PDB file of N, H, CA, C and O in Angstrom:
ATOM      1  N   MET A   1      78.739  73.853  90.825  1.00  0.00           N
ATOM      2  CA  MET A   1      78.272  73.295  92.075  1.00  0.00           C
ATOM      3  C   MET A   1      77.904  71.832  91.850  1.00  0.00           C
ATOM      4  O   MET A   1      77.192  71.492  90.905  1.00  0.00           O
ATOM      5  N   LEU A   2      78.393  70.995  92.718  1.00  0.00           N
ATOM      6  H   LEU A   2      78.972  71.271  93.486  1.00  0.00           H
ATOM      7  CA  LEU A   2      78.046  69.581  92.686  1.00  0.00           C
ATOM      8  C   LEU A   2      76.771  69.383  93.500  1.00  0.00           C
ATOM      9  O   LEU A   2      76.702  69.825  94.647  1.00  0.00           O
ATOM     10  N   VAL A   3      75.770  68.732  92.933  1.00  0.00           N
ATOM     11  H   VAL A   3      75.826  68.373  92.001  1.00  0.00           H
ATOM     12  CA  VAL A   3      74.520  68.457  93.624  1.00  0.00           C
ATOM     13  C   VAL A   3      74.393  66.952  93.801  1.00  0.00           C
ATOM     14  O   VAL A   3      74.476  66.197  92.832  1.00  0.00           O
ATOM     15  N   LEU A   4      74.190  66.515  95.049  1.00  0.00           N
ATOM     16  H   LEU A   4      74.123  67.128  95.836  1.00  0.00           H
ATOM     17  CA  LEU A   4      74.105  65.096  95.363  1.00  0.00           C
ATOM     18  C   LEU A   4      72.803  64.781  96.083  1.00  0.00           C
ATOM     19  O   LEU A   4      72.218  65.645  96.735  1.00  0.00           O
ATOM     20  N   THR A   5      72.364  63.559  95.962  1.00  0.00           N
ATOM     21  H   THR A   5      72.839  62.857  95.433  1.00  0.00           H
ATOM     22  CA  THR A   5      71.241  63.062  96.750  1.00  0.00           C
ATOM     23  C   THR A   5      71.800  62.064  97.744  1.00  0.00           C
ATOM     24  O   THR A   5      72.485  61.118  97.357  1.00  0.00           O
ATOM     25  N   ARG A   6      71.517  62.264  99.015  1.00  0.00           N
ATOM     26  H   ARG A   6      70.960  63.033  99.330  1.00  0.00           H
ATOM     27  CA  ARG A   6      71.998  61.385 100.075  1.00  0.00           C
ATOM     28  C   ARG A   6      70.830  61.023 100.979  1.00  0.00           C
ATOM     29  O   ARG A   6      69.888  61.800 101.137  1.00  0.00           O
ATOM     30  N   LYS A   7      70.900  59.840 101.570  1.00  0.00           N
ATOM     31  H   LYS A   7      71.665  59.209 101.442  1.00  0.00           H
ATOM     32  CA  LYS A   7      69.901  59.395 102.548  1.00  0.00           C
ATOM     33  C   LYS A   7      70.509  59.505 103.937  1.00  0.00           C
ATOM     34  O   LYS A   7      71.719  59.674 104.086  1.00  0.00           O
ATOM     35  N   VAL A   8      69.658  59.407 104.950  1.00  0.00           N
ATOM     36  H   VAL A   8      68.675  59.270 104.829  1.00  0.00           H
ATOM     37  CA  VAL A   8      70.140  59.444 106.328  1.00  0.00           C
ATOM     38  C   VAL A   8      71.212  58.380 106.520  1.00  0.00           C
ATOM     39  O   VAL A   8      71.033  57.230 106.117  1.00  0.00           O
ATOM     40  N   GLY A   9      72.310  58.760 107.126  1.00  0.00           N
ATOM     41  H   GLY A   9      72.455  59.694 107.453  1.00  0.00           H
ATOM     42  CA  GLY A   9      73.431  57.852 107.351  1.00  0.00           C
ATOM     43  C   GLY A   9      74.462  57.887 106.245  1.00  0.00           C
ATOM     44  O   GLY A   9      75.590  57.430 106.429  1.00  0.00           O
ATOM     45  N   GLU A  10      74.085  58.429 105.090  1.00  0.00           N
ATOM     46  H   GLU A  10      73.169  58.800 104.940  1.00  0.00           H
ATOM     47  CA  GLU A  10      75.034  58.549 103.996  1.00  0.00           C
ATOM     48  C   GLU A  10      75.743  59.897 104.088  1.00  0.00           C
ATOM     49  O   GLU A  10      75.299  60.799 104.799  1.00  0.00           O
ATOM     50  N   GLY A  11      76.829  60.019 103.375  1.00  0.00           N
ATOM     51  H   GLY A  11      77.190  59.286 102.798  1.00  0.00           H
ATOM     52  CA  GLY A  11      77.581  61.262 103.455  1.00  0.00           C
ATOM     53  C   GLY A  11      78.461  61.473 102.256  1.00  0.00           C
ATOM     54  O   GLY A  11      78.298  60.843 101.211  1.00  0.00           O
ATOM     55  N   LEU A  12      79.402  62.380 102.436  1.00  0.00           N
ATOM     56  H   LEU A  12      79.534  62.891 103.286  1.00  0.00           H
ATOM     57  CA  LEU A  12      80.384  62.640 101.403  1.00  0.00           C
ATOM     58  C   LEU A  12      81.672  63.070 102.073  1.00  0.00           C
ATOM     59  O   LEU A  12      81.682  63.496 103.228  1.00  0.00           O
ATOM     60  N   VAL A  13      82.747  62.953 101.333  1.00  0.00           N
ATOM     61  H   VAL A  13      82.739  62.608 100.395  1.00  0.00           H
ATOM     62  CA  VAL A  13      84.075  63.300 101.835  1.00  0.00           C
ATOM     63  C   VAL A  13      84.639  64.401 100.946  1.00  0.00           C
ATOM     64  O   VAL A  13      84.564  64.329  99.720  1.00  0.00           O
ATOM     65  N   ILE A  14      85.210  65.427 101.592  1.00  0.00           N
ATOM     66  H   ILE A  14      85.271  65.485 102.589  1.00  0.00           H
ATOM     67  CA  ILE A  14      85.857  66.522 100.870  1.00  0.00           C
ATOM     68  C   ILE A  14      87.340  66.446 101.195  1.00  0.00           C
ATOM     69  O   ILE A  14      87.736  66.535 102.357  1.00  0.00           O
ATOM     70  N   GLY A  15      88.152  66.282 100.168  1.00  0.00           N
ATOM     71  H   GLY A  15      87.830  66.210  99.224  1.00  0.00           H
ATOM     72  CA  GLY A  15      89.579  66.083 100.402  1.00  0.00           C
ATOM     73  C   GLY A  15      89.780  64.791 101.178  1.00  0.00           C
ATOM     74  O   GLY A  15      89.041  63.824 100.994  1.00  0.00           O
ATOM     75  N   GLU A  16      90.782  64.780 102.043  1.00  0.00           N
ATOM     76  H   GLU A  16      91.382  65.565 102.192  1.00  0.00           H
ATOM     77  CA  GLU A  16      91.047  63.589 102.844  1.00  0.00           C
ATOM     78  C   GLU A  16      90.643  63.753 104.297  1.00  0.00           C
ATOM     79  O   GLU A  16      90.685  62.793 105.066  1.00  0.00           O
ATOM     80  N   GLU A  17      90.245  64.982 104.687  1.00  0.00           N
ATOM     81  H   GLU A  17      90.210  65.762 104.062  1.00  0.00           H
ATOM     82  CA  GLU A  17      90.046  65.238 106.107  1.00  0.00           C
ATOM     83  C   GLU A  17      88.649  65.698 106.511  1.00  0.00           C
ATOM     84  O   GLU A  17      88.371  65.810 107.705  1.00  0.00           O
ATOM     85  N   ILE A  18      87.765  65.967 105.558  1.00  0.00           N
ATOM     86  H   ILE A  18      87.991  65.876 104.588  1.00  0.00           H
ATOM     87  CA  ILE A  18      86.457  66.508 105.894  1.00  0.00           C
ATOM     88  C   ILE A  18      85.381  65.528 105.449  1.00  0.00           C
ATOM     89  O   ILE A  18      85.352  65.089 104.299  1.00  0.00           O
ATOM     90  N   GLU A  19      84.494  65.193 106.389  1.00  0.00           N
ATOM     91  H   GLU A  19      84.517  65.549 107.323  1.00  0.00           H
ATOM     92  CA  GLU A  19      83.394  64.281 106.090  1.00  0.00           C
ATOM     93  C   GLU A  19      82.090  64.916 106.539  1.00  0.00           C
ATOM     94  O   GLU A  19      81.993  65.441 107.648  1.00  0.00           O
ATOM     95  N   ILE A  20      81.088  64.863 105.670  1.00  0.00           N
ATOM     96  H   ILE A  20      81.167  64.437 104.770  1.00  0.00           H
ATOM     97  CA  ILE A  20      79.762  65.388 105.979  1.00  0.00           C
ATOM     98  C   ILE A  20      78.784  64.222 105.899  1.00  0.00           C
ATOM     99  O   ILE A  20      78.753  63.489 104.912  1.00  0.00           O
ATOM    100  N   THR A  21      77.981  64.061 106.959  1.00  0.00           N
ATOM    101  H   THR A  21      78.006  64.657 107.762  1.00  0.00           H
ATOM    102  CA  THR A  21      77.034  62.953 107.036  1.00  0.00           C
ATOM    103  C   THR A  21      75.632  63.490 107.268  1.00  0.00           C
ATOM    104  O   THR A  21      75.442  64.401 108.073  1.00  0.00           O
ATOM    105  N   VAL A  22      74.645  62.932 106.569  1.00  0.00           N
ATOM    106  H   VAL A  22      74.799  62.191 105.915  1.00  0.00           H
ATOM    107  CA  VAL A  22      73.246  63.291 106.802  1.00  0.00           C
ATOM    108  C   VAL A  22      72.800  62.569 108.073  1.00  0.00           C
ATOM    109  O   VAL A  22      72.800  61.339 108.129  1.00  0.00           O
ATOM    110  N   ILE A  23      72.423  63.339 109.082  1.00  0.00           N
ATOM    111  H   ILE A  23      72.424  64.338 109.036  1.00  0.00           H
ATOM    112  CA  ILE A  23      72.020  62.780 110.366  1.00  0.00           C
ATOM    113  C   ILE A  23      70.521  62.531 110.407  1.00  0.00           C
ATOM    114  O   ILE A  23      70.072  61.489 110.884  1.00  0.00           O
ATOM    115  N   GLU A  24      69.742  63.497 109.901  1.00  0.00           N
ATOM    116  H   GLU A  24      70.107  64.343 109.514  1.00  0.00           H
ATOM    117  CA  GLU A  24      68.287  63.392 110.010  1.00  0.00           C
ATOM    118  C   GLU A  24      67.644  64.326 109.003  1.00  0.00           C
ATOM    119  O   GLU A  24      68.184  65.390 108.702  1.00  0.00           O
ATOM    120  N   THR A  25      66.489  63.930 108.483  1.00  0.00           N
ATOM    121  H   THR A  25      66.050  63.066 108.728  1.00  0.00           H
ATOM    122  CA  THR A  25      65.672  64.824 107.683  1.00  0.00           C
ATOM    123  C   THR A  25      64.316  64.940 108.366  1.00  0.00           C
ATOM    124  O   THR A  25      63.744  63.951 108.825  1.00  0.00           O
ATOM    125  N   ARG A  26      63.813  66.174 108.423  1.00  0.00           N
ATOM    126  H   ARG A  26      64.277  66.978 108.051  1.00  0.00           H
ATOM    127  CA  ARG A  26      62.514  66.410 109.070  1.00  0.00           C
ATOM    128  C   ARG A  26      61.836  67.545 108.312  1.00  0.00           C
ATOM    129  O   ARG A  26      62.256  68.698 108.402  1.00  0.00           O
ATOM    130  N   GLY A  27      60.790  67.216 107.570  1.00  0.00           N
ATOM    131  H   GLY A  27      60.448  66.279 107.497  1.00  0.00           H
ATOM    132  CA  GLY A  27      60.125  68.234 106.755  1.00  0.00           C
ATOM    133  C   GLY A  27      61.095  68.785 105.730  1.00  0.00           C
ATOM    134  O   GLY A  27      61.671  68.033 104.944  1.00  0.00           O
ATOM    135  N   ASP A  28      61.278  70.106 105.737  1.00  0.00           N
ATOM    136  H   ASP A  28      60.811  70.717 106.376  1.00  0.00           H
ATOM    137  CA  ASP A  28      62.202  70.711 104.782  1.00  0.00           C
ATOM    138  C   ASP A  28      63.560  71.008 105.404  1.00  0.00           C
ATOM    139  O   ASP A  28      64.338  71.787 104.852  1.00  0.00           O
ATOM    140  N   SER A  29      63.852  70.392 106.549  1.00  0.00           N
ATOM    141  H   SER A  29      63.220  69.759 106.996  1.00  0.00           H
ATOM    142  CA  SER A  29      65.141  70.584 107.217  1.00  0.00           C
ATOM    143  C   SER A  29      65.986  69.319 107.147  1.00  0.00           C
ATOM    144  O   SER A  29      65.470  68.201 107.146  1.00  0.00           O
ATOM    145  N   VAL A  30      67.285  69.522 107.088  1.00  0.00           N
ATOM    146  H   VAL A  30      67.705  70.430 107.089  1.00  0.00           H
ATOM    147  CA  VAL A  30      68.236  68.412 107.067  1.00  0.00           C
ATOM    148  C   VAL A  30      69.269  68.688 108.155  1.00  0.00           C
ATOM    149  O   VAL A  30      69.826  69.784 108.217  1.00  0.00           O
ATOM    150  N   ARG A  31      69.525  67.714 109.005  1.00  0.00           N
ATOM    151  H   ARG A  31      69.072  66.824 108.956  1.00  0.00           H
ATOM    152  CA  ARG A  31      70.599  67.842 110.001  1.00  0.00           C
ATOM    153  C   ARG A  31      71.832  67.161 109.432  1.00  0.00           C
ATOM    154  O   ARG A  31      71.787  66.006 109.010  1.00  0.00           O
ATOM    155  N   LEU A  32      72.929  67.897 109.429  1.00  0.00           N
ATOM    156  H   LEU A  32      72.966  68.836 109.772  1.00  0.00           H
ATOM    157  CA  LEU A  32      74.187  67.391 108.904  1.00  0.00           C
ATOM    158  C   LEU A  32      75.209  67.304 110.017  1.00  0.00           C
ATOM    159  O   LEU A  32      75.222  68.141 110.920  1.00  0.00           O
ATOM    160  N   GLY A  33      76.056  66.308 109.960  1.00  0.00           N
ATOM    161  H   GLY A  33      76.045  65.628 109.226  1.00  0.00           H
ATOM    162  CA  GLY A  33      77.199  66.202 110.849  1.00  0.00           C
ATOM    163  C   GLY A  33      78.453  66.472 110.042  1.00  0.00           C
ATOM    164  O   GLY A  33      78.616  65.949 108.939  1.00  0.00           O
ATOM    165  N   VAL A  34      79.344  67.292 110.594  1.00  0.00           N
ATOM    166  H   VAL A  34      79.213  67.716 111.490  1.00  0.00           H
ATOM    167  CA  VAL A  34      80.580  67.636 109.896  1.00  0.00           C
ATOM    168  C   VAL A  34      81.750  67.197 110.756  1.00  0.00           C
ATOM    169  O   VAL A  34      81.854  67.577 111.923  1.00  0.00           O
ATOM    170  N   SER A  35      82.617  66.406 110.181  1.00  0.00           N
ATOM    171  H   SER A  35      82.533  66.097 109.233  1.00  0.00           H
ATOM    172  CA  SER A  35      83.834  65.971 110.846  1.00  0.00           C
ATOM    173  C   SER A  35      85.008  66.581 110.088  1.00  0.00           C
ATOM    174  O   SER A  35      85.237  66.286 108.915  1.00  0.00           O
ATOM    175  N   ALA A  36      85.752  67.451 110.799  1.00  0.00           N
ATOM    176  H   ALA A  36      85.566  67.691 111.752  1.00  0.00           H
ATOM    177  CA  ALA A  36      86.876  68.147 110.160  1.00  0.00           C
ATOM    178  C   ALA A  36      87.941  68.422 111.207  1.00  0.00           C
ATOM    179  O   ALA A  36      87.629  68.481 112.397  1.00  0.00           O
ATOM    180  N   PRO A  37      89.181  68.592 110.797  1.00  0.00           N
ATOM    181  CA  PRO A  37      90.237  68.950 111.745  1.00  0.00           C
ATOM    182  C   PRO A  37      89.927  70.304 112.390  1.00  0.00           C
ATOM    183  O   PRO A  37      89.237  71.135 111.800  1.00  0.00           O
ATOM    184  N   ARG A  38      90.439  70.516 113.595  1.00  0.00           N
ATOM    185  H   ARG A  38      90.999  69.841 114.074  1.00  0.00           H
ATOM    186  CA  ARG A  38      90.211  71.787 114.290  1.00  0.00           C
ATOM    187  C   ARG A  38      90.765  72.981 113.517  1.00  0.00           C
ATOM    188  O   ARG A  38      90.293  74.106 113.680  1.00  0.00           O
ATOM    189  N   SER A  39      91.750  72.735 112.693  1.00  0.00           N
ATOM    190  H   SER A  39      92.134  71.821 112.561  1.00  0.00           H
ATOM    191  CA  SER A  39      92.362  73.827 111.924  1.00  0.00           C
ATOM    192  C   SER A  39      91.474  74.310 110.779  1.00  0.00           C
ATOM    193  O   SER A  39      91.764  75.337 110.166  1.00  0.00           O
ATOM    194  N   VAL A  40      90.401  73.583 110.485  1.00  0.00           N
ATOM    195  H   VAL A  40      90.165  72.749 110.983  1.00  0.00           H
ATOM    196  CA  VAL A  40      89.486  73.951 109.408  1.00  0.00           C
ATOM    197  C   VAL A  40      88.245  74.596 110.018  1.00  0.00           C
ATOM    198  O   VAL A  40      87.548  73.977 110.823  1.00  0.00           O
ATOM    199  N   GLY A  41      87.974  75.842 109.632  1.00  0.00           N
ATOM    200  H   GLY A  41      88.540  76.344 108.979  1.00  0.00           H
ATOM    201  CA  GLY A  41      86.784  76.517 110.131  1.00  0.00           C
ATOM    202  C   GLY A  41      85.534  75.966 109.467  1.00  0.00           C
ATOM    203  O   GLY A  41      85.490  75.804 108.248  1.00  0.00           O
ATOM    204  N   VAL A  42      84.519  75.678 110.272  1.00  0.00           N
ATOM    205  H   VAL A  42      84.555  75.810 111.262  1.00  0.00           H
ATOM    206  CA  VAL A  42      83.237  75.222 109.752  1.00  0.00           C
ATOM    207  C   VAL A  42      82.193  76.204 110.272  1.00  0.00           C
ATOM    208  O   VAL A  42      81.997  76.322 111.481  1.00  0.00           O
ATOM    209  N   TRP A  43      81.527  76.904 109.367  1.00  0.00           N
ATOM    210  H   TRP A  43      81.687  76.809 108.384  1.00  0.00           H
ATOM    211  CA  TRP A  43      80.599  77.964 109.736  1.00  0.00           C
ATOM    212  C   TRP A  43      79.261  77.774 109.045  1.00  0.00           C
ATOM    213  O   TRP A  43      79.210  77.281 107.918  1.00  0.00           O
ATOM    214  N   ARG A  44      78.167  78.164 109.715  1.00  0.00           N
ATOM    215  H   ARG A  44      78.209  78.565 110.630  1.00  0.00           H
ATOM    216  CA  ARG A  44      76.877  78.259 109.031  1.00  0.00           C
ATOM    217  C   ARG A  44      76.978  79.428 108.048  1.00  0.00           C
ATOM    218  O   ARG A  44      77.591  80.447 108.363  1.00  0.00           O
ATOM    219  N   ARG A  45      76.387  79.289 106.875  1.00  0.00           N
ATOM    220  H   ARG A  45      75.889  78.460 106.619  1.00  0.00           H
ATOM    221  CA  ARG A  45      76.511  80.303 105.828  1.00  0.00           C
ATOM    222  C   ARG A  45      76.071  81.684 106.317  1.00  0.00           C
ATOM    223  O   ARG A  45      76.756  82.673 106.055  1.00  0.00           O
ATOM    224  N   GLU A  46      74.934  81.767 107.024  1.00  0.00           N
ATOM    225  H   GLU A  46      74.378  80.964 107.237  1.00  0.00           H
ATOM    226  CA  GLU A  46      74.442  83.083 107.437  1.00  0.00           C
ATOM    227  C   GLU A  46      75.390  83.754 108.428  1.00  0.00           C
ATOM    228  O   GLU A  46      75.523  84.978 108.417  1.00  0.00           O
ATOM    229  N   LEU A  47      76.045  82.979 109.277  1.00  0.00           N
ATOM    230  H   LEU A  47      75.937  81.985 109.286  1.00  0.00           H
ATOM    231  CA  LEU A  47      77.018  83.535 110.212  1.00  0.00           C
ATOM    232  C   LEU A  47      78.282  83.967 109.471  1.00  0.00           C
ATOM    233  O   LEU A  47      78.837  85.027 109.761  1.00  0.00           O
ATOM    234  N   TRP A  48      78.732  83.168 108.533  1.00  0.00           N
ATOM    235  H   TRP A  48      78.281  82.307 108.298  1.00  0.00           H
ATOM    236  CA  TRP A  48      79.907  83.500 107.713  1.00  0.00           C
ATOM    237  C   TRP A  48      79.682  84.815 106.963  1.00  0.00           C
ATOM    238  O   TRP A  48      80.564  85.672 106.920  1.00  0.00           O
ATOM    239  N   ASP A  49      78.479  84.966 106.367  1.00  0.00           N
ATOM    240  H   ASP A  49      77.762  84.270 106.402  1.00  0.00           H
ATOM    241  CA  ASP A  49      78.154  86.194 105.644  1.00  0.00           C
ATOM    242  C   ASP A  49      78.155  87.398 106.581  1.00  0.00           C
ATOM    243  O   ASP A  49      78.634  88.469 106.209  1.00  0.00           O
ATOM    244  N   GLN A  50      77.627  87.236 107.787  1.00  0.00           N
ATOM    245  H   GLN A  50      77.238  86.366 108.089  1.00  0.00           H
ATOM    246  CA  GLN A  50      77.581  88.319 108.767  1.00  0.00           C
ATOM    247  C   GLN A  50      79.001  88.727 109.188  1.00  0.00           C
ATOM    248  O   GLN A  50      79.311  89.917 109.260  1.00  0.00           O
ATOM    249  N   ILE A  51      79.847  87.753 109.462  1.00  0.00           N
ATOM    250  H   ILE A  51      79.595  86.787 109.404  1.00  0.00           H
ATOM    251  CA  ILE A  51      81.234  88.040 109.843  1.00  0.00           C
ATOM    252  C   ILE A  51      81.955  88.752 108.710  1.00  0.00           C
ATOM    253  O   ILE A  51      82.673  89.724 108.945  1.00  0.00           O
ATOM    254  N   ARG A  52      81.774  88.284 107.500  1.00  0.00           N
ATOM    255  H   ARG A  52      81.191  87.495 107.309  1.00  0.00           H
ATOM    256  CA  ARG A  52      82.416  88.894 106.333  1.00  0.00           C
ATOM    257  C   ARG A  52      81.965  90.344 106.170  1.00  0.00           C
ATOM    258  O   ARG A  52      82.781  91.229 105.914  1.00  0.00           O
ATOM    259  N   GLU A  53      80.670  90.581 106.320  1.00  0.00           N
ATOM    260  H   GLU A  53      80.006  89.862 106.529  1.00  0.00           H
ATOM    261  CA  GLU A  53      80.138  91.935 106.190  1.00  0.00           C
ATOM    262  C   GLU A  53      80.726  92.866 107.254  1.00  0.00           C
ATOM    263  O   GLU A  53      81.107  93.996 106.950  1.00  0.00           O
ATOM    264  N   GLU A  54      80.797  92.391 108.493  1.00  0.00           N
ATOM    265  H   GLU A  54      80.487  91.473 108.740  1.00  0.00           H
ATOM    266  CA  GLU A  54      81.376  93.194 109.572  1.00  0.00           C
ATOM    267  C   GLU A  54      82.857  93.477 109.319  1.00  0.00           C
ATOM    268  O   GLU A  54      83.331  94.580 109.592  1.00  0.00           O
ATOM    269  N   ASN A  55      83.580  92.503 108.806  1.00  0.00           N
ATOM    270  H   ASN A  55      83.195  91.607 108.584  1.00  0.00           H
ATOM    271  CA  ASN A  55      84.993  92.700 108.488  1.00  0.00           C
ATOM    272  C   ASN A  55      85.171  93.747 107.383  1.00  0.00           C
ATOM    273  O   ASN A  55      86.076  94.580 107.449  1.00  0.00           O
ATOM    274  N   LEU A  56      84.311  93.699 106.378  1.00  0.00           N
ATOM    275  H   LEU A  56      83.576  93.023 106.324  1.00  0.00           H
ATOM    276  CA  LEU A  56      84.386  94.686 105.302  1.00  0.00           C
ATOM    277  C   LEU A  56      84.095  96.092 105.832  1.00  0.00           C
ATOM    278  O   LEU A  56      84.766  97.049 105.445  1.00  0.00           O
ATOM    279  N   LYS A  57      83.103  96.223 106.711  1.00  0.00           N
ATOM    280  H   LYS A  57      82.558  95.445 107.026  1.00  0.00           H
ATOM    281  CA  LYS A  57      82.791  97.524 107.310  1.00  0.00           C
ATOM    282  C   LYS A  57      83.977  98.032 108.125  1.00  0.00           C
ATOM    283  O   LYS A  57      84.338  99.205 108.030  1.00  0.00           O
ATOM    284  N   ALA A  58      84.577  97.164 108.917  1.00  0.00           N
ATOM    285  H   ALA A  58      84.284  96.211 108.994  1.00  0.00           H
ATOM    286  CA  ALA A  58      85.716  97.565 109.749  1.00  0.00           C
ATOM    287  C   ALA A  58      86.896  97.981 108.885  1.00  0.00           C
ATOM    288  O   ALA A  58      87.587  98.949 109.205  1.00  0.00           O
ATOM    289  N   ALA A  59      87.132  97.275 107.811  1.00  0.00           N
ATOM    290  H   ALA A  59      86.571  96.489 107.551  1.00  0.00           H
ATOM    291  CA  ALA A  59      88.247  97.604 106.920  1.00  0.00           C
ATOM    292  C   ALA A  59      88.012  98.946 106.238  1.00  0.00           C
ATOM    293  O   ALA A  59      88.959  99.700 106.013  1.00  0.00           O
ATOM    294  N   ALA A  60      86.771  99.247 105.909  1.00  0.00           N
ATOM    295  H   ALA A  60      86.003  98.634 106.092  1.00  0.00           H
ATOM    296  CA  ALA A  60      86.450 100.510 105.249  1.00  0.00           C
ATOM    297  C   ALA A  60      86.625 101.687 106.203  1.00  0.00           C
ATOM    298  O   ALA A  60      86.893 102.803 105.758  1.00  0.00           O
ATOM    299  N   GLN A  61      86.479 101.456 107.508  1.00  0.00           N
ATOM    300  H   GLN A  61      86.261 100.549 107.869  1.00  0.00           H
ATOM    301  CA  GLN A  61      86.584 102.527 108.494  1.00  0.00           C
ATOM    302  C   GLN A  61      88.015 102.763 108.952  1.00  0.00           C
ATOM    303  O   GLN A  61      88.318 103.818 109.508  1.00  0.00           O
ATOM    304  N   SER A  62      88.896 101.800 108.729  1.00  0.00           N
ATOM    305  H   SER A  62      88.650 100.943 108.278  1.00  0.00           H
ATOM    306  CA  SER A  62      90.271 101.962 109.189  1.00  0.00           C
ATOM    307  C   SER A  62      90.978 103.014 108.341  1.00  0.00           C
ATOM    308  O   SER A  62      90.699 103.141 107.149  1.00  0.00           O
ATOM    309  N   PRO A  63      91.884 103.765 108.946  1.00  0.00           N
ATOM    310  CA  PRO A  63      92.582 104.803 108.178  1.00  0.00           C
ATOM    311  C   PRO A  63      93.442 104.176 107.082  1.00  0.00           C
ATOM    312  O   PRO A  63      94.076 103.141 107.286  1.00  0.00           O
ATOM    313  N   LYS A  64      93.450 104.811 105.942  1.00  0.00           N
ATOM    314  H   LYS A  64      92.934 105.652 105.776  1.00  0.00           H
ATOM    315  CA  LYS A  64      94.246 104.308 104.834  1.00  0.00           C
ATOM    316  C   LYS A  64      95.563 105.079 104.804  1.00  0.00           C
ATOM    317  O   LYS A  64      95.581 106.306 104.708  1.00  0.00           O
ATOM    318  N   ILE A  65      96.634 104.352 104.885  1.00  0.00           N
ATOM    319  H   ILE A  65      96.620 103.355 104.963  1.00  0.00           H
ATOM    320  CA  ILE A  65      97.962 104.957 104.881  1.00  0.00           C
ATOM    321  C   ILE A  65      98.695 104.447 103.655  1.00  0.00           C
ATOM    322  O   ILE A  65      98.721 103.245 103.390  1.00  0.00           O
ATOM    323  N   SER A  66      99.283 105.356 102.917  1.00  0.00           N
ATOM    324  H   SER A  66      99.261 106.332 103.132  1.00  0.00           H
ATOM    325  CA  SER A  66      99.989 104.947 101.711  1.00  0.00           C
ATOM    326  C   SER A  66     101.300 104.260 102.086  1.00  0.00           C
ATOM    327  O   SER A  66     101.815 104.429 103.192  1.00  0.00           O
ATOM    328  N   LEU A  67     101.815 103.499 101.163  1.00  0.00           N
ATOM    329  H   LEU A  67     101.397 103.361 100.265  1.00  0.00           H
ATOM    330  CA  LEU A  67     103.097 102.828 101.354  1.00  0.00           C
ATOM    331  C   LEU A  67     104.199 103.846 101.575  1.00  0.00           C
ATOM    332  O   LEU A  67     105.086 103.625 102.399  1.00  0.00           O
ATOM    333  N   ASP A  68     104.159 104.952 100.855  1.00  0.00           N
ATOM    334  H   ASP A  68     103.438 105.130 100.185  1.00  0.00           H
ATOM    335  CA  ASP A  68     105.168 106.009 101.032  1.00  0.00           C
ATOM    336  C   ASP A  68     105.151 106.550 102.455  1.00  0.00           C
ATOM    337  O   ASP A  68     106.207 106.788 103.042  1.00  0.00           O
ATOM    338  N   THR A  69     103.964 106.746 103.010  1.00  0.00           N
ATOM    339  H   THR A  69     103.106 106.553 102.533  1.00  0.00           H
ATOM    340  CA  THR A  69     103.850 107.254 104.382  1.00  0.00           C
ATOM    341  C   THR A  69     104.444 106.261 105.368  1.00  0.00           C
ATOM    342  O   THR A  69     105.171 106.645 106.284  1.00  0.00           O
ATOM    343  N   LEU A  70     104.133 104.988 105.180  1.00  0.00           N
ATOM    344  H   LEU A  70     103.543 104.676 104.436  1.00  0.00           H
ATOM    345  CA  LEU A  70     104.686 103.965 106.066  1.00  0.00           C
ATOM    346  C   LEU A  70     106.208 103.918 105.984  1.00  0.00           C
ATOM    347  O   LEU A  70     106.887 103.812 107.006  1.00  0.00           O
ATOM    348  N   LEU A  71     106.735 103.996 104.781  1.00  0.00           N
ATOM    349  H   LEU A  71     106.184 104.083 103.951  1.00  0.00           H
ATOM    350  CA  LEU A  71     108.186 103.958 104.594  1.00  0.00           C
ATOM    351  C   LEU A  71     108.856 105.189 105.194  1.00  0.00           C
ATOM    352  O   LEU A  71     109.933 105.080 105.779  1.00  0.00           O
ATOM    353  N   SER A  72     108.237 106.350 105.057  1.00  0.00           N
ATOM    354  H   SER A  72     107.362 106.439 104.582  1.00  0.00           H
ATOM    355  CA  SER A  72     108.842 107.566 105.621  1.00  0.00           C
ATOM    356  C   SER A  72     108.812 107.512 107.138  1.00  0.00           C
ATOM    357  O   SER A  72     109.741 108.004 107.779  1.00  0.00           O
ATOM    358  N   LYS A  73     107.778 106.931 107.735  1.00  0.00           N
ATOM    359  H   LYS A  73     107.024 106.531 107.214  1.00  0.00           H
ATOM    360  CA  LYS A  73     107.728 106.773 109.200  1.00  0.00           C
ATOM    361  C   LYS A  73     108.848 105.840 109.672  1.00  0.00           C
ATOM    362  O   LYS A  73     109.476 106.074 110.705  1.00  0.00           O
ATOM    363  N   LYS A  74     109.081 104.790 108.902  1.00  0.00           N
ATOM    364  H   LYS A  74     108.571 104.600 108.063  1.00  0.00           H
ATOM    365  CA  LYS A  74     110.138 103.833 109.265  1.00  0.00           C
ATOM    366  C   LYS A  74     111.494 104.520 109.222  1.00  0.00           C
ATOM    367  O   LYS A  74     112.332 104.307 110.098  1.00  0.00           O
ATOM    368  N   ASP A  75     111.711 105.350 108.195  1.00  0.00           N
ATOM    369  H   ASP A  75     111.030 105.523 107.483  1.00  0.00           H
ATOM    370  CA  ASP A  75     112.994 106.060 108.056  1.00  0.00           C
ATOM    371  C   ASP A  75     113.229 107.003 109.227  1.00  0.00           C
ATOM    372  O   ASP A  75     114.363 107.125 109.688  1.00  0.00           O
ATOM    373  N   THR A  76     112.189 107.676 109.725  1.00  0.00           N
ATOM    374  H   THR A  76     111.267 107.577 109.351  1.00  0.00           H
ATOM    375  CA  THR A  76     112.349 108.621 110.821  1.00  0.00           C
ATOM    376  C   THR A  76     112.546 107.913 112.151  1.00  0.00           C
ATOM    377  O   THR A  76     113.109 108.494 113.079  1.00  0.00           O
ATOM    378  N   GLU A  77     112.098 106.681 112.259  1.00  0.00           N
ATOM    379  H   GLU A  77     111.641 106.209 111.505  1.00  0.00           H
ATOM    380  CA  GLU A  77     112.268 105.908 113.509  1.00  0.00           C
ATOM    381  C   GLU A  77     113.668 105.367 113.651  1.00  0.00           C
ATOM    382  O   GLU A  77     114.105 105.076 114.765  1.00  0.00           O
ATOM    383  N   GLU A  78     114.383 105.223 112.551  1.00  0.00           N
ATOM    384  H   GLU A  78     114.027 105.459 111.646  1.00  0.00           H
ATOM    385  CA  GLU A  78     115.718 104.609 112.593  1.00  0.00           C
ATOM    386  C   GLU A  78     116.782 105.582 112.941  1.00  0.00           C
ATOM    387  O   GLU A  78     117.954 105.214 113.015  1.00  0.00           O
TER     388      GLU A  78
END
């Protein structure tokens, strides 16, 4: 993990398309501005973790079908 010290108005660049700027500091909070292409998802960590957890639960509940079963279904459809 890279750890940096930045002041208000300063920032950093990730790759060629993502820029993060420190907007404001207040007590133990920091406001950040993120500039990124629309094709790049930008998520708060706690929301990302929640989405990931829900996706894992949904995947665990979906029926598991073996490759052989899928192939045999395809053969019967043809």
